[in-house]
SEZA-251748 format. One line per field, with one value per residue (C-alpha): residue number from 0; residue in one letter; x, y, z. Coordinates in pm, 1 decimal, decimal comma. Example, Ala and Ser with C-alpha at 12.3 -4.5 7.8 and 13.67 -1.06 7.14 Angstrom:
! SEZA-251748
resi: (0 | 1)
resn: (A | S)
east: (1230,0 | 1367,0)
north: (-450,0 | -106,0)
up: (780,0 | 714,0)
! end
This chain:
! SEZA-251748
resi: (0 | 1 | 2 | 3 | 4 | 5 | 6 | 7 | 8 | 9 | 10 | 11 | 12 | 13 | 14 | 15 | 16 | 17 | 18 | 19 | 20 | 21 | 22 | 23 | 24 | 25 | 26 | 27 | 28 | 29 | 30 | 31 | 32 | 33 | 34 | 35 | 36 | 37 | 38 | 39 | 40 | 41 | 42 | 43 | 44 | 45 | 46 | 47 | 48 | 49 | 50 | 51 | 52 | 53 | 54 | 55 | 56 | 57 | 58 | 59 | 60 | 61 | 62 | 63 | 64 | 65 | 66 | 67 | 68 | 69 | 70 | 71 | 72 | 73 | 74 | 75 | 76 | 77 | 78 | 79 | 80 | 81 | 82 | 83 | 84 | 85 | 86 | 87 | 88 | 89 | 90 | 91 | 92 | 93 | 94 | 95 | 96 | 97 | 98 | 99 | 100 | 101 | 102 | 103 | 104 | 105 | 106 | 107 | 108 | 109 | 110 | 111 | 112 | 113 | 114 | 115 | 116 | 117 | 118 | 119 | 120 | 121 | 122 | 123 | 124 | 125 | 126 | 127 | 128 | 129 | 130 | 131 | 132 | 133 | 134 | 135 | 136 | 137 | 138 | 139 | 140 | 141 | 142 | 143 | 144 | 145 | 146 | 147 | 148 | 149 | 150 | 151 | 152 | 153 | 154 | 155 | 156 | 157 | 158 | 159 | 160 | 161 | 162 | 163 | 164 | 165 | 166 | 167 | 168 | 169 | 170 | 171 | 172 | 173 | 174 | 175 | 176 | 177 | 178 | 179 | 180 | 181 | 182 | 183 | 184 | 185 | 186 | 187 | 188 | 189 | 190 | 191 | 192 | 193 | 194 | 195 | 196 | 197 | 198 | 199 | 200 | 201 | 202 | 203 | 204 | 205 | 206 | 207 | 208 | 209 | 210 | 211 | 212 | 213 | 214 | 215 | 216 | 217 | 218 | 219 | 220 | 221 | 222 | 223 | 224 | 225 | 226 | 227 | 228 | 229 | 230 | 231 | 232 | 233 | 234 | 235 | 236 | 237 | 238 | 239 | 240 | 241 | 242 | 243 | 244 | 245 | 246 | 247 | 248 | 249 | 250 | 251 | 252 | 253 | 254 | 255 | 256 | 257 | 258 | 259 | 260 | 261 | 262 | 263 | 264 | 265 | 266 | 267 | 268 | 269 | 270 | 271 | 272 | 273 | 274 | 275 | 276 | 277 | 278 | 279 | 280 | 281 | 282 | 283 | 284 | 285 | 286 | 287 | 288 | 289 | 290 | 291 | 292 | 293 | 294 | 295 | 296 | 297)
resn: (X | X | X | X | X | X | X | X | X | X | X | X | X | X | X | X | X | X | X | X | X | X | X | X | X | X | X | X | X | X | X | X | X | X | X | X | X | X | X | X | X | X | X | X | X | X | X | X | X | X | X | X | X | X | X | X | X | X | X | X | X | X | X | X | X | X | X | X | X | X | X | X | X | X | X | X | X | X | X | X | X | X | X | X | X | X | X | X | X | X | X | X | X | X | X | X | X | X | X | X | X | X | X | X | X | X | X | X | X | X | X | X | X | X | X | X | X | X | X | X | X | X | X | X | X | X | X | X | X | X | X | X | X | X | X | X | X | X | X | X | X | X | X | X | X | X | X | X | X | X | X | X | X | X | X | X | X | X | X | X | X | X | X | X | X | X | X | X | X | X | X | X | X | X | X | X | X | X | X | X | X | X | X | X | X | X | X | X | X | X | X | X | X | X | X | X | X | X | X | X | X | X | X | X | X | X | X | X | X | X | X | X | X | X | X | X | X | X | X | X | X | X | X | X | X | X | X | X | X | X | X | X | X | X | X | X | X | X | X | X | X | X | X | X | X | X | X | X | X | X | X | X | X | X | X | X | X | X | X | X | X | X | X | X | X | X | X | X | X | X | X | X | X | X | X | X | X | X | X | X | X | X | X | X | X | X | X | X | X | X | X | X | X | X | X | X | X | X)
east: (13677,4 | 13466,1 | 13590,7 | 13445,0 | 13570,6 | 13528,7 | 13592,4 | 13773,2 | 13537,9 | 13732,9 | 14073,5 | 14301,6 | 14091,5 | 14212,9 | 14036,9 | 14024,5 | 13970,5 | 13902,7 | 13953,9 | 13790,3 | 13980,8 | 13705,0 | 13916,0 | 14031,6 | 13765,0 | 14043,5 | 14031,8 | 14330,9 | 14331,3 | 14482,1 | 14477,6 | 14560,9 | 14614,6 | 14392,4 | 14606,8 | 14947,6 | 14861,0 | 15080,4 | 14934,2 | 14988,1 | 14884,6 | 14755,4 | 14752,6 | 14806,1 | 14726,5 | 14946,4 | 14721,3 | 14787,2 | 14629,8 | 14689,4 | 14610,6 | 14882,0 | 15104,8 | 15101,4 | 15112,0 | 14980,1 | 14997,9 | 14646,6 | 14530,9 | 14860,4 | 14847,2 | 14490,4 | 14612,2 | 14886,2 | 14643,0 | 14424,7 | 14728,8 | 14818,2 | 14460,8 | 14424,7 | 14765,5 | 14890,8 | 15241,4 | 15300,0 | 15498,8 | 15432,6 | 15331,9 | 15185,9 | 15108,1 | 14908,2 | 15043,4 | 15167,7 | 14846,1 | 14735,4 | 14479,1 | 14660,7 | 15010,7 | 15127,8 | 15233,5 | 15455,3 | 15788,0 | 15654,8 | 15504,3 | 15818,6 | 16008,2 | 15755,7 | 15728,1 | 16042,3 | 15820,3 | 15914,7 | 15736,8 | 15651,5 | 15499,5 | 15494,6 | 15795,1 | 15669,3 | 15668,8 | 16018,7 | 15856,9 | 15595,4 | 15879,9 | 16033,5 | 15711,6 | 15691,1 | 16057,2 | 15976,1 | 15666,8 | 15863,3 | 16188,9 | 16366,0 | 16605,4 | 16740,8 | 16532,2 | 16312,4 | 16483,8 | 16194,4 | 16418,8 | 16586,9 | 16263,3 | 16083,0 | 16216,3 | 16037,2 | 15912,8 | 15659,3 | 15598,9 | 15293,2 | 15273,8 | 15505,4 | 15406,6 | 15477,9 | 15298,3 | 15118,0 | 15160,5 | 15076,9 | 14840,5 | 14969,6 | 14954,7 | 14955,4 | 15044,1 | 14840,9 | 14941,6 | 14613,2 | 14727,8 | 14514,7 | 14456,4 | 14836,1 | 15074,9 | 15203,4 | 14898,4 | 14887,0 | 14618,3 | 14701,1 | 14506,8 | 14532,6 | 14448,2 | 14143,0 | 13898,4 | 14025,7 | 14165,4 | 14278,0 | 14204,3 | 14271,4 | 14195,0 | 14043,7 | 13692,5 | 13491,7 | 13168,4 | 12921,2 | 12698,4 | 12997,7 | 13166,4 | 13539,5 | 13846,3 | 13954,5 | 14221,3 | 14330,7 | 14641,5 | 14983,4 | 15049,2 | 14684,8 | 14479,1 | 14108,1 | 14161,9 | 14430,5 | 14205,5 | 13926,3 | 14159,1 | 14257,9 | 13893,3 | 13826,6 | 14121,6 | 13979,4 | 13628,9 | 13788,2 | 13866,5 | 13622,7 | 13283,6 | 13291,6 | 13618,9 | 13581,7 | 13699,9 | 13833,2 | 13845,6 | 14071,0 | 13810,9 | 13449,1 | 13281,7 | 12921,8 | 12667,3 | 12360,3 | 12160,7 | 12406,9 | 12575,2 | 12754,2 | 13088,9 | 13126,7 | 13434,3 | 13369,8 | 13198,0 | 13244,9 | 13339,0 | 12980,5 | 12838,6 | 13081,7 | 13011,0 | 12637,5 | 12585,9 | 12879,0 | 12741,9 | 13041,8 | 13108,3 | 12821,9 | 12634,4 | 12911,0 | 13004,9 | 13251,8 | 13597,2 | 13502,6 | 13192,7 | 13376,4 | 13659,1 | 13412,4 | 13218,9 | 13534,0 | 13682,0 | 13358,1 | 13344,3 | 13712,6 | 13672,6 | 13441,3 | 13681,5 | 13919,2 | 14258,1 | 14269,0 | 14363,1 | 14657,8 | 14797,2 | 15097,3 | 15195,9 | 15124,5 | 15304,5 | 15623,4 | 15613,7 | 15463,1 | 15738,9 | 15959,9 | 15726,3 | 15606,9 | 15959,4 | 16003,4 | 16260,4 | 16590,8 | 16583,6 | 16742,6 | 16986,5 | 16709,5 | 16616,5 | 16283,6 | 16171,1 | 16011,4 | 15797,2 | 15827,8 | 15498,8 | 15490,9 | 15292,9 | 15065,9 | 15146,7 | 14793,5)
north: (-5515,9 | -5200,1 | -4920,0 | -4581,1 | -4311,3 | -3937,9 | -3784,2 | -3460,7 | -3163,8 | -2970,0 | -2818,5 | -2829,7 | -3093,2 | -3442,1 | -3764,3 | -3984,1 | -4358,6 | -4493,6 | -4858,0 | -4988,3 | -5233,4 | -5416,1 | -5579,9 | -5241,4 | -5003,9 | -4809,7 | -4635,9 | -4621,1 | -4361,0 | -4304,5 | -3931,6 | -3853,1 | -3556,5 | -3634,1 | -3420,2 | -3578,7 | -3918,7 | -3852,6 | -3990,3 | -4040,7 | -4335,7 | -4214,3 | -4424,5 | -4767,2 | -5076,3 | -5382,6 | -5670,7 | -5806,5 | -6094,4 | -6020,5 | -6377,5 | -6527,2 | -6216,6 | -6271,1 | -5997,3 | -5989,3 | -5744,1 | -5791,3 | -5432,0 | -5285,5 | -5502,0 | -5384,1 | -5024,8 | -5100,0 | -5281,7 | -4969,8 | -4756,3 | -4981,0 | -5001,2 | -4622,1 | -4561,5 | -4368,3 | -4317,0 | -4328,3 | -4024,0 | -4027,3 | -4268,0 | -4055,6 | -4148,3 | -3901,5 | -4033,8 | -4357,8 | -4558,7 | -4756,4 | -4975,2 | -5100,5 | -5157,6 | -4922,0 | -5061,2 | -4757,2 | -4939,6 | -5225,6 | -4986,2 | -4776,0 | -5091,8 | -5178,8 | -4834,7 | -4637,8 | -4350,8 | -4129,7 | -4185,9 | -3921,3 | -3857,2 | -3568,1 | -3386,4 | -3446,2 | -3823,0 | -3850,7 | -3708,4 | -3983,7 | -4233,3 | -4088,3 | -4168,5 | -4523,6 | -4609,8 | -4596,2 | -4816,6 | -5077,2 | -5025,8 | -5001,0 | -4703,8 | -4590,2 | -4837,4 | -4600,6 | -4382,0 | -4212,1 | -4001,1 | -4318,6 | -4493,4 | -4195,4 | -3983,8 | -3667,9 | -3544,1 | -3272,8 | -2977,8 | -2755,9 | -2530,2 | -2735,0 | -2781,3 | -3025,1 | -3150,7 | -3457,4 | -3426,7 | -3060,0 | -3041,1 | -2837,9 | -3001,2 | -2807,3 | -2980,4 | -2898,0 | -3004,9 | -3139,3 | -3283,4 | -3411,9 | -3775,9 | -3791,3 | -3504,2 | -3526,7 | -3597,6 | -3429,6 | -3349,7 | -3311,7 | -3049,4 | -3151,0 | -2928,7 | -2705,5 | -2911,0 | -3227,7 | -3282,9 | -3607,7 | -3553,4 | -3902,9 | -3947,9 | -3606,7 | -3615,4 | -3926,6 | -3916,5 | -3654,0 | -3923,0 | -4077,7 | -3764,6 | -3728,6 | -3935,1 | -4037,7 | -3835,1 | -4057,6 | -4224,4 | -4118,8 | -3764,6 | -3706,6 | -3407,3 | -3338,4 | -2961,6 | -2978,6 | -3197,0 | -2937,8 | -2667,7 | -2896,0 | -2962,2 | -2588,6 | -2536,9 | -2800,0 | -2649,7 | -2312,6 | -2455,9 | -2367,6 | -2526,2 | -2732,6 | -2901,7 | -3279,8 | -3433,4 | -3789,3 | -3954,9 | -4231,9 | -4466,6 | -4564,4 | -4834,2 | -4761,1 | -4654,7 | -4802,6 | -4657,0 | -4722,6 | -5049,5 | -4950,8 | -4774,2 | -4416,2 | -4197,5 | -3876,9 | -3565,1 | -3189,6 | -2901,4 | -2776,7 | -3110,6 | -3142,6 | -2788,9 | -2840,3 | -3208,1 | -3352,8 | -3500,0 | -3378,9 | -3027,2 | -2939,8 | -2617,8 | -2441,6 | -2655,8 | -2482,5 | -2623,0 | -2682,2 | -2879,6 | -3075,3 | -3174,0 | -3297,2 | -3496,5 | -3641,2 | -3745,1 | -3913,0 | -4105,0 | -4205,4 | -4357,8 | -4618,3 | -4726,0 | -5019,4 | -5027,1 | -5133,6 | -5501,4 | -5428,9 | -5124,3 | -5271,1 | -5463,4 | -5182,7 | -4893,3 | -5093,5 | -5136,2 | -4802,9 | -4601,6 | -4781,1 | -4706,2 | -5066,5 | -5206,1 | -5530,2 | -5556,4 | -5699,7 | -6081,8 | -6260,8 | -6550,8 | -6790,1 | -6567,8 | -6450,6 | -6107,5 | -6061,2 | -5798,8 | -5697,4 | -5650,2 | -5472,7 | -5636,9 | -5447,9 | -5103,6 | -5017,4)
up: (2630,2 | 2628,9 | 2405,2 | 2314,4 | 2081,7 | 2127,9 | 1785,5 | 1722,4 | 1732,2 | 1469,7 | 1395,5 | 1698,6 | 1874,3 | 1966,7 | 1885,7 | 2193,7 | 2228,4 | 2577,1 | 2675,8 | 2991,2 | 3212,2 | 3396,5 | 3673,1 | 3801,7 | 3671,6 | 3499,0 | 3162,8 | 2929,6 | 2654,1 | 2312,6 | 2235,2 | 1874,0 | 1645,8 | 1344,8 | 1116,6 | 1182,1 | 1330,2 | 1631,7 | 1953,2 | 2323,3 | 2536,5 | 2872,7 | 3191,4 | 3030,3 | 3236,7 | 3273,2 | 3369,5 | 3719,1 | 3907,0 | 4278,4 | 4383,8 | 4164,1 | 4134,5 | 3758,0 | 3495,6 | 3141,6 | 2851,6 | 2712,5 | 2757,6 | 2638,6 | 2328,4 | 2260,1 | 2274,2 | 2022,6 | 1796,5 | 1793,9 | 1712,9 | 1418,8 | 1288,9 | 1294,2 | 1135,6 | 1437,4 | 1571,7 | 1947,8 | 2058,8 | 2433,6 | 2708,6 | 2986,0 | 3344,1 | 3549,2 | 3882,0 | 4042,5 | 4050,4 | 4355,7 | 4182,0 | 3873,9 | 3743,7 | 3470,7 | 3133,1 | 3072,7 | 3066,4 | 2852,2 | 2598,6 | 2586,3 | 2493,9 | 2223,7 | 2065,8 | 2144,6 | 2261,9 | 2554,9 | 2884,3 | 3141,6 | 3483,3 | 3732,0 | 3875,4 | 4231,5 | 4195,8 | 4350,8 | 4667,2 | 4651,3 | 4616,2 | 4933,4 | 5123,1 | 4995,5 | 5050,3 | 5420,2 | 5391,4 | 5196,6 | 5392,4 | 5057,8 | 5086,4 | 4752,2 | 4554,0 | 4347,9 | 4088,3 | 3911,0 | 3686,9 | 3560,3 | 3469,4 | 3312,9 | 3027,1 | 3144,2 | 3479,8 | 3403,5 | 3635,1 | 3660,7 | 3355,7 | 3135,8 | 2773,4 | 2493,7 | 2182,7 | 2053,6 | 1679,4 | 1624,4 | 1922,1 | 2216,5 | 2559,0 | 2885,9 | 3211,4 | 3521,7 | 3871,7 | 4012,6 | 4343,3 | 4628,0 | 4537,1 | 4548,1 | 4608,7 | 4250,6 | 4031,9 | 3690,8 | 3434,9 | 3066,1 | 2869,5 | 2503,8 | 2210,7 | 2217,4 | 2421,8 | 2591,6 | 2941,1 | 3099,4 | 3466,1 | 3602,7 | 3972,9 | 4045,7 | 3907,3 | 3849,2 | 3651,7 | 3782,0 | 3934,9 | 4116,2 | 4251,6 | 4298,8 | 4385,6 | 4733,6 | 4911,1 | 5200,2 | 5057,4 | 5195,3 | 5072,1 | 4981,7 | 5091,0 | 5048,9 | 5068,3 | 4799,6 | 4586,3 | 4615,9 | 4482,5 | 4195,0 | 4110,7 | 4104,7 | 3868,0 | 3632,9 | 3626,5 | 3544,6 | 3199,6 | 2918,3 | 2980,8 | 2659,5 | 2759,4 | 2743,1 | 3069,8 | 3059,0 | 3400,2 | 3524,8 | 3675,0 | 3675,0 | 3882,3 | 3791,4 | 4052,5 | 4217,0 | 3928,5 | 3643,0 | 3549,2 | 3228,2 | 3269,7 | 3147,8 | 3135,1 | 2943,2 | 3074,8 | 3034,4 | 3258,0 | 3235,9 | 3351,0 | 3640,5 | 3759,6 | 3750,6 | 3832,4 | 4025,6 | 4347,0 | 4550,7 | 4417,7 | 4182,4 | 4246,6 | 4437,4 | 4739,5 | 4973,1 | 5046,1 | 5410,8 | 5318,4 | 5051,0 | 5286,5 | 5548,9 | 5289,6 | 5135,9 | 5470,2 | 5577,8 | 5252,5 | 5260,2 | 5606,8 | 5454,2 | 5177,3 | 5195,2 | 5026,1 | 4660,9 | 4647,2 | 4415,9 | 4596,3 | 4776,6 | 4464,5 | 4219,3 | 4384,8 | 4417,8 | 4039,7 | 3939,7 | 4106,7 | 3851,4 | 3553,3 | 3577,0 | 3540,8 | 3732,9 | 4012,8 | 3900,4 | 3892,4 | 4185,3 | 4155,5 | 4050,0 | 3754,4 | 3902,5 | 4023,6 | 4365,3 | 4534,3 | 4898,2 | 5086,0 | 5426,5 | 5703,3 | 5945,1 | 5805,9 | 5687,9)
! end
């Protein structure tokens, strides 16, 4: 398992450990206040084999091992949005740690979209499965570090970024690394124009802000995964928006690119779980849980 640490840059700055999940190209983070030891786990992955529909807790356990080894205390489990490419370990980690879990206040609207695709009216109760639903501009703390919530929609209609302390932001599926561009915007509820506005809001942060992205798949020129950049690098080098690309040009480029992309192989499994914070459906009379997969809808 690949892991990299971004140390605190000084008072008021978070230390960040990133853990790379190779099957999905996802990065899970532990963001900690070095002074108090309080931490948050951001976008944790529950392992999922789509061929066998089998889950595992390997990545989540690695996150907890890191927490124990560093003497940290988990205060929050934060999802940036309902992921399409991996299952969240939010519910499992909440059970292991007693920490509060959270996601965006617009996620119930995403659930409304997906109830139709699954023909499951009334099945997703986001407020039941998450302790907090954060809105744009909300604030909370990790240890003594202030956290500001930014609505950075476009990839989904309810995606959030978390700006932690003086110089860290977890921007999930908005930016990718500068040599990989930005996230897709063609899922239900997505919008390339909205994503452009979110990207511009992120690059309005101070230029030394460390940006931690949600995914990396490498590039034709780079095999090793990377997941940390800065506002300055994204503004100057990002292949989709660097150098002052207009919204019109970005939307055209993003739409052309999205037309070439297939659906993530876990999407129809993952969203059914992620709109429940990763909690499994209630067992049926044989004691097993089942997922419902729509045919010929995509």
